[in-house]
N, C-alpha and C positions, 0 to 999 in steps of 0.2 A: 070344530071343523077339522076334518082329517087333512094331514099334509098331502100336497100334490105329489104323486109318484113321478119321479124324474129319472131320465136316462141320459147319458152322455155318449154321443157317437163321434169317434175320433179322440183318442186319449193321449195326445201330445201335450206340449207346454201350456197352451191356452185352456185345455181341458182342466188342468190342475187349478188354474185361476178360478174357473167357474165352480169347481168342486169345493174350493175354499169358501166361496160365497154361499153355496148350499149349506155348508156347516154352520153358517151364521144365522140361518133361518130354520132351525129344527122343527118348529111347530108349523111352518108354512110349506116346506118342501122336504122330500126324502129321496136320496139317491138309491135307486133300486136296481139299476143295470148300467153296465159299462160295455161299450162295443168298440173294437178296433181290429183291423185285419191282422195285427200282431197281437196274439193272445196275451203275451207277457205285459204289454202296456195296459191292457184292460184289467188284468189281474192286479197289477201294481196300483192302479187308480182305485180299484175296489178295496184293496187292503189298506191303503193310506187314508181314504176318505169315508169308508163305510165299515171299517173293521172286517172287511171281507164279506159283508152281508149282501152287497150288490151283486147280482148275477153277472156273469162274464160271457160275452158273445164275440164272435169274429165275423158275423154276418148280420147286417141290420134288418133284413127281412125276417130272419129267425127271431131276432130280439123283439121286433114289433108284434110278431105272432104269439110269442110266448109270454109277454108281459102286458099288463093292463096299465098303460101309461097315461099320465095327464100332460106331461111336458117332455119334449125331446130337445136337448141342447146339441146343436150340430157344430162341431169344431173341425170339420174336414178342410184340407187344403183346397184351393180353388179347383184344381183338376180332379178332385176326388168325388165331386157331386154326381150322383146318378139319379135315383128315383126316391131318395129318402124323404123329401118334402111331400111328394105326391102320395107316398104310402102313409105317411103320418096324417096327412089331411084326410085321406079316406077313412081313417080310424078315429078321427076327431081329436087328434093329439095336437096340442098347442106347441109352438116352436120358438126357440131362441137360436138364431143362426148367425155364425160369424161372417164377417164380410171378407172379400166380395162374395156375394151369394152364388155367382156363376162366372164363367169366362165369356159367355156370349149373351147378347140381348135376348135371343129366342128362348134360351134356357131360363133366363131370369123371369121373363114374363110367363113362361109355362108354370113356374113355381107360384107366381102371384095368382094366376088364374085358378090353380088347384086349391090354394089356401083360401081365397075369397069365396070360391064356390062352396067349400066345406064350412065356411063360417068360423074357422079356428082363429085364435089370437096368435099373432106373430110379432117377433121383435128381432130386428137386425142389430148386430153388435157394433153400432155406432155410438159407443158409450159416451163420447165427448159431448153429445147433446144434453147430458145430464149434469154437466159442470155447474157449480153454484154461481160462478161469476157469469156464465152464459145465461143462466136462468134470470139473473138480475137484469142483464142487458135487455132481455125480451119483455121486461115490465116497464121499460122506459119509453118515453115519447121522443125517440131519437130523430124522427123525420126520415126522409128518403136516404137510403144508403148510397153513397157515391163511389166508395172504394173499399174493397176487401183485399188484403194482401196476407199471404200465409207462406210459411216455409216448413219443410220437413227435411231435416238433416240427420244423417246417421253415417256409420262407416262400419259395415260388418259383411261377412260373406253369407251369413244366414244358411239355411238348409240347401242341399243340392237342388231340390225341386224349385226353390225360390229363385235360384240363379237362371233357371231355364224359362225363357219367356213363354214357351208353349204350355208350361204347367202353372206358372204364377200369373201370367199376363203382363208382368213387368212391375217396376217399383210403383208407378203411378196407380196401376190397377190394384195391386195387393196391399200397398201401404198408404200412399198419399191420398187415396180415395177418402180417407178420414177428413182431410182438409177440404176436399171438394164437397163432401156432404155438409160440412159446416157452412161453406159458402152458400149452398142451396138453402140450408135451414134459415140463414139470416137474410138472404137477398132474393129468394124465389128461384124461378126457373130461367136459366140463361137462354139466349137466342142464338148465339154463335160461340165457337171456341176455336182458338188457334194455338198450336203448340210446337215446340222444338224439343227434341230429345237426342241424347248421344251417350255412347259408352266410351268414356275418355280414360278411365282409371283402371279398367279391368280387362283390357283387350288381350292380355296375356294369361288371364285366368281361365283354365280349362272349364268348359261348360257354362261360362258366364255370358248370357246373351241378352240380359235385360239392360235398360238404360241406367246410367248412374248420375246423370245430370239432366234436368228438364226445366222448362219454363212454359207456363200456360197462361193465356189471357182469355177470359170469358166476358161477353157483353150481355147486358140485361135490358129489358124493355124500356126502363126509365133512363137509359143512357149510362147507368152505373157500370163499373168495371170490377172484375175479380182477377187477381194475379196470384198464381200458385207456383212456387219454385222449390225444387227438391234436389237432393244429392245423396248418393250413397258413397261419397268420397270425402265426407266432412270429418269431424273430430271423433276418433275411435273411443268407444265406451260412452258416448253421449247421444241422447235422442232428443233433438230439439224440434218441438212442434208448437210454434208460436204464431200469432197472427194479430193483425191490426185492422181496425174498421174506422172509416170516416163517414159520418152521417151529417145531415143538415144541422142538427143541434148537439152533436156529440162526437167526440173522438175517443176510441177505446184501444188500449194496448193489453193484449192477453199473453201472459207467459204460458198459460194453458187454460182450459175452460173452467178451472177452479180458481185461478189467480188472474186478476186484472186491475187496471187503473183506468178510471173513467174521467174524462175532461168534458164538462158541460159548457160547450163553447158558445151557446146562445145566451148564457146568463152573465150578468156583470161580474167581472173579476175572475171568470172561468173557474168556478169551484170544482173540486175533484172528489172522487170517492174511490177507495181501494177495497177490493174484495179478496180475502185470502182464506181458502177453505181446503180441508183435507178429505172432502167427501169421497167415499169409495164409489166410483162410477159404475163398476161392475155390479155392485150391490144395488145401486139405484135403478139400473136398467132391469134387473131381475124383479125387484119389487114392483116396478111399473107393469111388467108382464103379469105378475101375480094379481095385482089390483084389477087389471083388465079382465083376467079370467074370472075373478070373484064377482066383479060388478057388471060385466058385460060391456064395459066401455072400451075405448080405443087404446092402443099402445102409442107411445111417442114415435116409434120407428118401425112401422109394419113393413112387410116384404115389398110392398109397392114403393116405399121410399128407398129400399135397397136396390131395386131395379132402376129407379131414376138416377141414383148416384152412379150406378154401374154404367148406364148409358152415357153419362157425362164423361167419365174417364175413358171409356172406349172411343168416344168421339174425339177426345184429345189425342189419344194414340193414333187414330185414323188421320188426324190433321198432321201429326208429326211424320207419319209414314208417307203421306201424299204431298206435304209441303203447302197445303191449301187450307184456308179457313173452312170449317165445317158448320153448316147451319143445322140447328137442332129442331126436331119436330115439336 
């Protein structure tokens, strides 16, 4: 079976991570094109990860017209999305797209409609869904989940576009959406969301308009609660993304989705189980997409899931801006 011809659109830092994964699957995928508005970035990616064999483009339309692709990996910043999803869908090209998939609900569902109408396979970059400890959790009879709590702590200025709320959507939309996606994955669809956000630590930083502290509470149909709190003013050099879950028969503490300790609270003596894995989550999500393409089955995180998680964080931002609880459709 021939390798799936793959291109990367947007050749920044995340593109390199995806290119590294492509190199691990030489019989499954082949990097044939790199596209970035800055030609030197595309050239550098091609040179480093395909020995210069991948064609270089600065316009995605030209790339899609000139190459016969099977997969397009989209690593654009949130504000950079235009019609790349729709164009790929029209050509029957499958997609792996980084989160958030858009900055507006309308744009996100436009992407979903185009991809589902074309029947292509899509995978959104919520790679934490592929953690080994998380997969183990989903095999357990935990009973109804009553509480999910997660934090996302970092301390960095990031890129200039990231600090601009109009371009990134804010920390919740661009980063913490990972934790909201996990909450949805484990608890289902929330019915309301209430949030508070503030910029406390970067008021004197030029161009910094995103929040650096936030707290969000989501409610669920069964009465369960989800709590997500985040900051970009925590420990420099550390990225803390942990969470806890309390269910009827189980309490679980996750250092990340590969590492967790489970307490079986409904059993005598409260036995425990520890999962410690080093699974490459980026590799797992690409393998899942490849399997879906080869078999015709579903992916774990299609564009529809990306749109739903985006809707949730946009609702949280709306709540913080209005000061009122937001009811979700």
